C-alpha positions as CSV (number, residue, x, y, z in Angstrom):
1,M,-29.3,-20.9,37.8
2,R,-26.6,-20.5,40.3
3,T,-27.9,-20.6,43.9
4,E,-25.7,-17.5,44.6
5,F,-28.2,-15.5,42.5
6,L,-31.3,-16.6,44.4
7,G,-33.1,-13.7,46.2
8,I,-31.6,-10.9,44.1
9,N,-33.8,-8.3,42.3
10,K,-35.5,-9.9,39.3
11,R,-34.6,-7.0,37.0
12,V,-31.0,-7.6,37.8
13,L,-31.3,-11.4,37.7
14,K,-32.7,-11.4,34.2
15,K,-29.6,-9.7,32.8
16,I,-27.3,-12.5,34.0
17,Y,-26.7,-15.6,31.8
18,D,-24.9,-18.5,33.5
19,T,-23.5,-19.6,30.1
20,P,-22.9,-17.4,27.1
21,K,-24.6,-19.9,24.8
22,E,-27.9,-19.2,26.5
23,L,-27.6,-15.6,25.3
24,V,-26.9,-16.3,21.6
25,L,-30.6,-16.6,20.5
26,E,-31.5,-13.3,22.3
27,I,-28.5,-11.5,20.6
28,E,-29.5,-12.9,17.2
29,R,-33.1,-11.6,17.7
30,L,-31.8,-8.2,18.7
31,R,-29.4,-8.1,15.7
32,R,-32.4,-8.9,13.4
33,E,-34.2,-5.9,14.9
34,G,-31.3,-3.8,13.8
35,K,-29.8,-3.3,17.3
36,I,-26.1,-2.5,17.5
37,I,-24.5,-5.0,19.9
38,V,-21.5,-3.8,22.0
39,F,-19.3,-6.1,24.1
40,G,-16.9,-5.3,26.9
41,N,-15.1,-7.4,29.4
42,G,-13.1,-7.2,32.6
43,V,-12.6,-8.3,36.2
44,F,-14.6,-5.4,37.8
45,D,-13.4,-6.4,41.2
46,L,-13.5,-3.2,43.2
47,L,-15.9,-1.0,41.2
48,H,-14.7,2.6,40.8
49,S,-15.5,5.6,38.6
50,G,-13.2,4.4,35.8
51,H,-15.3,1.3,35.4
52,V,-18.5,3.4,35.4
53,D,-17.1,5.7,32.8
54,Y,-16.0,2.7,30.6
55,L,-19.4,1.1,30.8
56,N,-21.4,4.2,30.1
57,S,-19.0,5.1,27.2
58,A,-19.4,1.6,25.7
59,K,-23.2,1.7,26.0
60,E,-23.3,5.1,24.1
61,L,-21.8,3.3,21.0
62,G,-24.8,1.0,20.6
63,D,-28.1,-0.3,21.7
64,V,-27.2,-3.4,23.7
65,L,-24.2,-3.7,26.0
66,I,-23.0,-7.2,27.0
67,V,-20.4,-7.5,29.7
68,G,-18.2,-10.5,30.1
69,V,-17.0,-10.8,33.7
70,N,-13.8,-12.8,34.3
71,T,-14.5,-15.8,36.5
72,D,-12.4,-16.3,39.6
73,D,-10.4,-19.0,37.7
74,S,-9.9,-16.7,34.7
75,V,-8.5,-13.9,37.0
76,Q,-6.2,-16.5,38.6
77,L,-4.9,-17.4,35.1
78,N,-4.4,-13.8,34.1
79,K,-3.2,-12.1,37.3
80,G,-2.0,-14.9,39.5
81,N,-4.3,-14.1,42.3
82,K,-8.0,-14.3,43.2
83,P,-10.2,-11.2,43.1
84,S,-11.5,-9.6,46.3
85,R,-15.1,-10.3,45.3
86,N,-16.3,-13.6,43.9
87,E,-17.5,-13.9,40.3
88,C,-21.2,-14.1,41.3
89,E,-21.0,-10.9,43.3
90,R,-19.1,-9.1,40.5
91,M,-21.7,-10.3,37.9
92,M,-24.6,-9.1,40.1
93,I,-22.9,-5.7,40.5
94,M,-22.4,-5.4,36.7
95,A,-26.0,-6.5,36.1
96,A,-27.2,-3.7,38.4
97,M,-25.5,-1.1,36.3
98,E,-28.0,0.9,34.2
99,A,-25.7,0.8,31.1
100,V,-25.4,-3.0,31.1
101,D,-28.0,-5.1,29.4
102,F,-26.5,-8.6,29.7
103,V,-23.8,-10.2,31.8
104,V,-22.0,-13.4,31.0
105,P,-19.1,-15.2,32.7
106,L,-15.7,-15.0,30.9
107,Q,-14.1,-18.3,31.8
108,D,-11.1,-18.2,29.5
109,K,-7.8,-16.3,29.7
110,T,-8.9,-14.0,26.9
111,P,-12.4,-13.1,25.5
112,V,-11.6,-14.6,22.0
113,E,-14.0,-17.6,22.2
114,L,-16.8,-15.4,23.8
115,I,-16.4,-12.9,21.0
116,K,-16.5,-15.6,18.3
117,L,-19.7,-16.9,19.9
118,L,-21.5,-13.5,20.4
119,K,-20.1,-11.7,17.4
120,P,-20.8,-8.1,18.7
121,H,-20.7,-5.3,16.2
122,L,-18.3,-3.5,18.5
123,H,-15.8,-4.8,21.0
124,T,-14.7,-2.2,23.5
125,K,-11.6,-1.9,25.7
126,G,-10.4,0.8,28.1
127,T,-8.0,3.5,27.0
128,D,-5.2,1.8,28.8
129,Y,-5.1,-0.8,26.0
130,T,-3.7,-0.6,22.5
131,I,-4.7,-2.6,19.4
132,D,-1.4,-4.6,19.7
133,M,-2.3,-5.8,23.2
134,L,-5.5,-7.5,22.1
135,P,-5.3,-11.2,21.3
136,E,-9.0,-10.9,20.3
137,K,-8.2,-8.5,17.5
138,E,-8.2,-11.1,14.7
139,A,-11.4,-12.8,16.0
140,V,-13.3,-9.4,15.9
141,E,-12.0,-8.5,12.5
142,H,-12.7,-12.0,11.1
143,Y,-16.5,-11.6,11.3
144,G,-16.4,-7.8,10.4
145,G,-16.6,-6.4,13.9
146,K,-14.9,-3.2,15.1
147,I,-12.8,-2.5,18.2
148,R,-13.2,0.8,20.0
149,F,-11.3,2.2,23.0
150,V,-13.6,4.0,25.4
151,G,-13.7,5.8,28.7
152,G,-11.3,8.3,30.1
153,P,-7.6,8.0,30.9
154,K,-6.7,5.2,33.3
155,L,-6.6,7.1,36.6
156,F,-8.0,4.3,38.8
157,S,-7.5,0.6,39.2
158,S,-8.8,-2.0,41.7
159,S,-5.2,-3.0,42.3
160,K,-4.3,0.5,43.2
161,I,-7.3,0.9,45.5
162,R,-6.4,-2.4,47.2
163,E,-2.8,-1.3,47.8
164,E,-4.0,2.1,49.2
165,I,-6.2,0.3,51.7
166,R,-3.3,-2.0,52.7
167,E,-1.0,1.0,53.2
168,E,-3.6,2.8,55.3
169,I,-3.9,-0.4,57.5
170,R,-0.1,-0.6,57.7
171,E,0.1,3.0,58.8
172,E,-2.6,2.4,61.5
173,I,-0.7,-0.6,62.8
174,R,2.6,1.5,62.9
175,E,0.8,4.2,64.9
176,E,-0.7,1.7,67.3
177,N,2.7,0.1,67.8
178,K,4.2,3.5,68.5
179,K,1.6,4.1,71.2
180,K,2.3,0.8,72.8
181,T,6.0,1.4,73.0
182,V,5.6,4.9,74.6
């Protein structure tokens, strides 16, 4: 277990798996019990209502929701920058969400290998995606899984929130500078 997780709530902690392979036996057991396994993934940097809607909508499709959280290195590969919150903090936040049953790190650029390992019945993406944008499409279809687009329209993003905060700070600095020159 990562030392970053020490001291957090045990209910939250038991949802986090350091390596996806550790979760496979549990998922196989749940599948034998007839549970519908749903998978979703993302960075989940600055949590907003769009994330909450996505997660709740994904959970409504099945019995068990697994969330792959992009690691810091994975975010760097995909977006060219580090997230505001480190991967452990983002995983803890996801695990604290009522809709989420399990959280695993997503270390690759895409969720293809993670999906091949976990083989969820349903792979969910937000409504800002299309089927043609998903490199994992073939992997999901290969084992008979389905892809579903869930949540509302893309009205929020962590990047947009981050930019709005920066603009507010810039405006405050401009106002302070005006006061100093008067």
